[in-house]
Structures are given as C-alpha cells and as structure tokens.
C-alpha positions, 0 to 999 in steps of 0.5 A: 667829736662824740657828744660835742654838740650836747656839750656846746649847747649846754655851755652856750646856755650857761654862758648866756645865763651868766652874762646876764647876771653880771659882776659878782653874781656870774658864778652863782648864775652859772651854778643855778643854771647848771642845776636847772639844766640837770633837773630838766627845768627851764631857765627863769627870766633873762632874754628868753622869757616873754614874761616878767616872772610872777609880777603883773604883766604890764602889757596893755592889750597884750597883743603883738604882731610880727611881720616879715612881708606884706600881702601878695595882692597888688605890686607893692614894695616897702623900702626900709633903711636901718641904722641911721641917721648919720651924715655920711649917707642919710642925706644922699638917700633922702635926696634920691628918694625926693628926686623920685618921689619914693616913700620909705621907712627909716628904722632909726637908732635913738642915740644917732637920731638925737645926735643928728636930728638936723639930718632928718628934721623936716625931711620925713614928710612922705616917709615913716620912722621906726624904733631900732633901739638906742645904740644898736646893741643886741637886745636878744642878750638883755632881760625884759626890763633892760630892753624896755628901758632901751626902747623907751629911751630910743622912742623919745629920741626918734619922736623928737627928731622925726616929729612923730612917735614911732609905731614900728620896731625892728630889733638890731640884727633881726634878733628876737627873744622873749624879752624883746617881745615883752618890751615891744608889746608894752610899747604897743609896737608892730614888730617888722622884720624883712623878706629881702635884703641888699647883698652888697658884698656880692657886687663890689663896685657894681651898683648896676649889677646889684640893682638888677639882682634886687629888682629880679628878686622882689616879689609883691609884698616885699619888705626890702632891707637897706642901710643908710650907714655902714662900711664902704661896700654898702655904698654899692646899694645906695649908688644903685638906688636910682636904677633899683627904683626905675627898674621896679617901676618898670615892672609895675611896682608901687613904693609904699611905707611899711604901714601903707603896705600892711593897712589891708593885711592881717599880721603875719604872727600874732602873739598874745 
C-alpha cells in the first residue's frame, strides 16, 4: 500500500505515547505527540528517553555497560537461566547443575523470588543471581521512574531470596529503551543480554538433537540463554542439559558465571 509504512510508523509512535499517559490523559498525549511529530520535534520523556527531563540526573557514576558475550580468549561459556524460580523446573535445573558441578547465572523475577524463596535459598553457592524485573512485564513500555521502582522492588526480593544483592540485570524479552538504561545505571547494574539461546521449538521431544545443536553453535565467550520456567516445549532443553554439559566439556569448554566470564573483559558497550 502506497505510503503505508509511514502511516504505520506514525500511528505506532502515537499509540505508545498515549499508552504511557493512561486514563483521562490519553487524548491529550496523542494530540501533543501528533503536534510534535508534525513539527519534527522529539517526543519528551516516556520509555525512549534516557534522562529524567530537566531534573537532576541521579545516576551515580553515570556509566552503564551492556554485554552480549564475553571475550574469545579461552574456551569459556556462561549458562544463564531466566524467569524463575518456580517449583516446576527450578529444582530440577539446580539438581542437574549440582550433579555436574556447573555454575550458572539465574536472572530471577522478583515476585517469583519472593513467593518461592525456599526453592533457591541455600542452593546458590556456586551460582550468581541477576535482576529480571518484578513481574516480567515489558519494561521498554514504561518511563524511567516506573522502571526504577520496578527494579528496586525486584532487587530487594532477589537479594532476600538469594542472600546476596544482584549486580546484573537482564530486561524481559531483551527489550531496551532509554528509560530502562536510565533505571539500570541508577542501580549501578551491569546489563547482560545473550549471544545464543535455546531453540526448543525446533526440536520437539528431541533433547538429544537439541543438545547437539547448541553444542555445535557455542563459541568461546558465549552467554547462553535458557529458562527454568515456561511451556512444556521448553523441557526439551532442560531434559538435554546433561548432554549439553558433557558435550561442551568434551570440546574443552569451561562453565563460568557471567561475572567470571567478564572479569577480564571490557564492556561491550559503555554509555555515560
């Protein structure tokens, strides 16, 4: 359709601006956003902004690192698990990691960490934890104060359940916006994404095939994304976890936490 892309882009931006305002201010926000777009001016604040307007920026050192992978020196891989803890699978994952003496990094959802603290309490000695938001909503849709409040709430819950405060943060869905960056730097987090993730839907009921696929795709410095909660199809990755561990060790890989991976690496991206 002629001109469809431009109209859709404008409609999308206006809808996002309106959603942020909420309630009775929806129409006003849409009108203001439309006016700014017509004049070619940027939209203020909201999820795209990495500042808090003309207020003082309370951002500590003001430096934020964003990491997708570690360095390529040495055969190291960091295994990470998102979205837990939950009774269905988190104990199974911890049991497997204990059996093979493998450290991992768990990005915990604050609400679940508070509700299921007993699942991880006392079991994270060789592991590390990160903040994965309070309730796994898309933080890229929120403004900076809302993201900061969400992460602070989750930080407290994760620290209480794990016994140590998280220093890493992974946003749900890997979605970044300026507001997410602003909130993360306020809490002095290192923001961690991933360079490889499980592909469970490609190997239904085939944990052996899935494990072999992931082993073949790992490279030195890989940060591997897995989940210890989810739909039934995700079990294929967890059922194949022993094969993945032994397969990577046979190729000479060492398992480390994300922080261990990055100890001798500089940040992939530094903003500040």
